[in-house]
VOTOR-716296 format. One line per 5 residues: number of its first residue (from 1); their letters; for each residue x negated, y negated, z negated of C-alpha. Coordinates in steps of 0.5 Angstrom, whole numbers, plus 2048, in hexadecimal, padded with zeros to 3 digits. Layout:
// VOTOR-716296
NUM = a = X:Y:Z | ...
// end
This chain:
// VOTOR-716296
1 = xxxxx = 762:72C:740 | 75B:72E:743 | 758:72E:73C | 75E:734:73A | 759:73A:73B
6 = xxxxx = 75F:73F:73C | 75E:744:741 | 764:747:744 | 762:74E:746 | 767:751:74B
11 = xxxxx = 765:758:74B | 769:75C:750 | 76C:757:754 | 76E:758:75B | 76D:753:761
16 = xxxxx = 774:752:761 | 775:750:75A | 76F:74C:759 | 771:745:75B | 777:745:757
21 = xxxxx = 774:747:751 | 76E:742:752 | 772:73C:754 | 776:73D:74D | 76F:73E:749
26 = xxxxx = 76D:737:74C | 773:734:74B | 773:736:744 | 76C:733:743 | 767:739:745
31 = xxxxx = 761:737:749 | 75D:73E:749 | 760:743:74C | 75D:74A:74D | 75F:750:751
36 = xxxxx = 75B:756:74F | 758:75A:755 | 75C:761:753 | 762:75D:755 | 765:75F:75B
41 = xxxxx = 763:75C:762 | 75F:757:75E | 75B:755:765 | 762:752:767 | 764:74F:760
46 = xxxxx = 75E:74B:75E | 75D:747:765 | 764:746:766 | 764:743:75F | 75E:73F:760
51 = xxxxx = 761:73C:766 | 768:73A:763 | 766:738:75C | 75E:737:75C | 75F:730:75B
56 = xxxxx = 763:730:755 | 75F:736:751 | 759:73A:751 | 75B:741:754 | 757:747:754
61 = xxxxx = 756:74E:752 | 755:752:74C | 752:759:74B | 74C:757:750 | 747:75D:750
66 = xxxxx = 742:75C:756 | 73F:757:75A | 743:759:760 | 749:757:75D | 746:750:75B
71 = xxxxx = 744:74F:762 | 74B:750:765 | 74E:74C:75F | 74A:746:761 | 74C:747:769
76 = xxxxx = 753:746:766 | 752:740:763 | 753:743:75C | 750:73F:756 | 750:743:750
81 = xxxxx = 74D:74A:74F | 74E:74E:748 | 74B:754:747 | 74C:75A:742 | 745:75B:740
86 = xxxxx = 73E:757:740 | 73B:758:747 | 736:753:749 | 736:754:750 | 73D:753:751
91 = xxxxx = 73D:74D:74C | 737:74A:750 | 73A:74B:757 | 740:748:755 | 73D:742:752
96 = xxxxx = 738:741:758 | 73F:741:75C | 741:73B:758 | 746:73F:754 | 748:73E:74C
101 = xxxxx = 746:745:749 | 74A:748:743 | 746:74E:741 | 748:753:73D | 744:755:737
106 = xxxxx = 745:758:730 | 73E:757:72C | 739:752:72B | 734:755:730 | 73A:756:735
111 = xxxxx = 73C:74E:734 | 734:74C:735 | 733:750:73B | 739:74D:73E | 737:746:73D
116 = xxxxx = 730:747:73F | 733:74A:746 | 737:743:746 | 73E:745:743 | 741:73E:741
121 = xxxxx = 747:741:73D | 747:748:739 | 74D:74C:738 | 74D:751:732 | 750:757:734
126 = xxxxx = 754:75B:731 | 755:755:72C | 75B:759:728 | 756:75F:727 | 751:75A:724
131 = xxxxx = 756:755:720 | 755:74D:71F | 74F:74E:719 | 74B:752:71E | 74B:74C:723
136 = xxxxx = 74A:747:71E | 744:74B:71C | 741:74B:723 | 743:744:724 | 73E:742:71F
141 = xxxxx = 738:744:723 | 73A:742:72A | 739:73B:72D | 73F:737:72A | 740:734:731
146 = xxxxx = 742:73B:735 | 749:73C:735 | 74B:743:732 | 752:746:734 | 756:74B:730
151 = xxxxx = 758:750:735 | 75C:757:734 | 762:757:72F | 763:74F:72F | 76B:74D:72D
156 = xxxxx = 76E:746:72C | 76E:748:725 | 767:74A:724 | 764:745:729 | 763:740:723
161 = xxxxx = 75F:745:71F | 75A:746:725 | 759:73E:726 | 758:73D:71E | 752:742:71F
166 = xxxxx = 74F:73E:724 | 752:740:72B | 753:73B:730 | 758:73F:733 | 75B:745:735
171 = xxxxx = 75C:74A:73B | 763:74C:73B | 765:753:73E | 76B:757:73D | 76F:753:738
176 = xxxxx = 76F:74D:73D | 770:751:743 | 772:759:745 | 773:75B:74C | 77A:75B:74E
181 = xxxxx = 77C:756:749 | 781:750:74B | 77E:749:74C | 782:746:747 | 77F:74B:742
186 = xxxxx = 778:748:744 | 77A:741:743 | 77D:742:73D | 777:746:73A | 772:741:73D
191 = xxxxx = 776:73B:739 | 775:73F:733 | 76E:740:734 | 76D:738:735 | 771:736:72F
196 = xxxxx = 76D:73B:72B | 766:738:72E | 769:731:72D | 76B:732:726 | 764:735:724
201 = x = 760:730:727
// end
């Protein structure tokens, strides 16, 4: 399961909800959980999830924009940092703290800037605006060993298109989790994504 590079993006989740949804995702088979830092009270949610589920999954944050946030996350024990942009100082600091960095980029210049700063994964965002053909072309100049994730508009129905284009996985947002939805809905969508991934690979 650790090789199933599907990142659950729980944007907008509250501390009260985070545990139940994370538990459902891990039970389904997810091993990467991201709470974006524009979610309510993330300073509570992320340490609680690390404490409860950090031995089962890589828990971390998305929409990480500055070094100060990286330091707070490192103190909380988070292991995953996902950025929406290519910010070398943020990437370097997270790598220095021993975190896995999935850096947001859209062009070859941004991708290589992220890699030079130490990013281990790249995310092409927003993937739905670029499409699989663009990612396939971009992959042609990137190191084959670097996992590229599609993020933005990825559904169980189109996931296979991005995997065929060379993506190693995807970040899954509103089609997986919307604020306030039932845990049963999260579990149902998680199963659909994992089935689509397994069928594609």
